[in-house]
C-alpha positions in Angstrom: 147.7 78.7 114.8 145.9 81.6 113.4 146.0 84.7 115.6 142.5 85.6 115.3 142.0 89.6 115.2 139.1 90.2 118.1 139.5 94.1 117.1 138.7 92.9 113.7 135.9 91.0 115.2 134.3 93.8 117.0 134.7 96.4 113.9 132.2 94.3 111.8 129.7 93.9 114.1 130.0 98.0 115.1 129.4 98.1 111.3 126.7 95.9 111.0 124.8 97.7 113.9 125.4 100.7 112.2 123.7 99.6 108.6 120.8 98.3 110.9 120.7 101.6 112.9 120.8 103.5 109.6 118.0 101.1 107.8 115.8 101.6 111.7 115.8 105.2 111.0 115.0 105.5 107.0 112.2 103.3 108.3 111.1 105.8 110.5 111.2 108.3 108.4 108.5 105.9 105.8 105.8 106.1 108.6 104.7 109.4 108.5 104.7 109.2 104.3 102.0 105.5 105.1 100.0 107.8 106.9 99.4 110.2 104.8 98.6 108.3 101.8 96.1 106.7 104.4 94.7 110.0 105.2 95.1 111.1 101.6 92.7 107.9 100.6 90.0 108.3 103.2 89.6 111.5 102.4 89.2 110.6 99.0 86.6 107.9 99.9 84.6 110.8 101.9 84.6 113.6 99.1 83.4 111.1 96.6 80.4 109.3 99.2 79.6 113.4 99.1 79.4 113.8 95.7 77.0 111.1 95.0 74.8 112.1 97.3 74.5 115.6 95.8 74.0 113.6 92.4 71.2 111.7 93.6 72.8 108.7 91.4 75.2 105.9 92.4 76.7 104.0 90.5 79.9 103.1 92.4 82.7 101.0 91.2 84.9 98.8 94.0 87.7 96.5 93.9 89.8 95.1 96.3 93.0 92.7 95.8 95.7 91.6 97.6 97.5 88.5 98.5 97.2 85.0 100.0 100.4 83.7 99.8 101.6 84.3 96.9 98.1 84.1 94.6 97.0 87.2 94.0 92.8 87.0 94.2 90.9 90.1 94.0 87.3 90.9 94.4 84.8 93.8 92.9 81.9 94.3 91.3 82.8 95.2 87.4 84.9 92.6 85.0 87.0 94.9 84.1 88.0 96.2 87.9 88.8 93.2 89.0 91.0 92.1 86.0 92.7 95.6 87.1 93.1 94.5 90.8 94.4 91.2 89.5 97.0 92.9 87.2 98.3 95.5 89.5 98.3 92.5 92.8 100.1 90.7 89.9 102.5 93.2 89.4 103.4 93.8 93.4 103.5 90.3 93.5 106.4 90.0 90.4 107.6 93.4 92.1 108.3 91.5 95.7 110.8 88.9 94.2 112.5 91.4 92.5 113.6 93.1 95.3 113.4 90.4 98.0 116.9 88.9 96.5 
């Protein structure tokens, strides 16, 4: 009959909790960085819109991309930008699969 070391089991649970706690603290530190990136992006869009009003011409090209499941998709009004967005989406998908393991 084996002796079960409850103190070892409890210590293992406590160690796992400390790792989760450190992970959550690190994630909380990333939230302000994400908000800052979104804010900078909005400011760049606003500045771009104002600069096109000043010049009097509007030759804007836009592209949007992402994932549905494992399939990258994209929408754009320029063929080169569409290829770029789908390529970037595919690269992010590959990075996701690599770091998921």
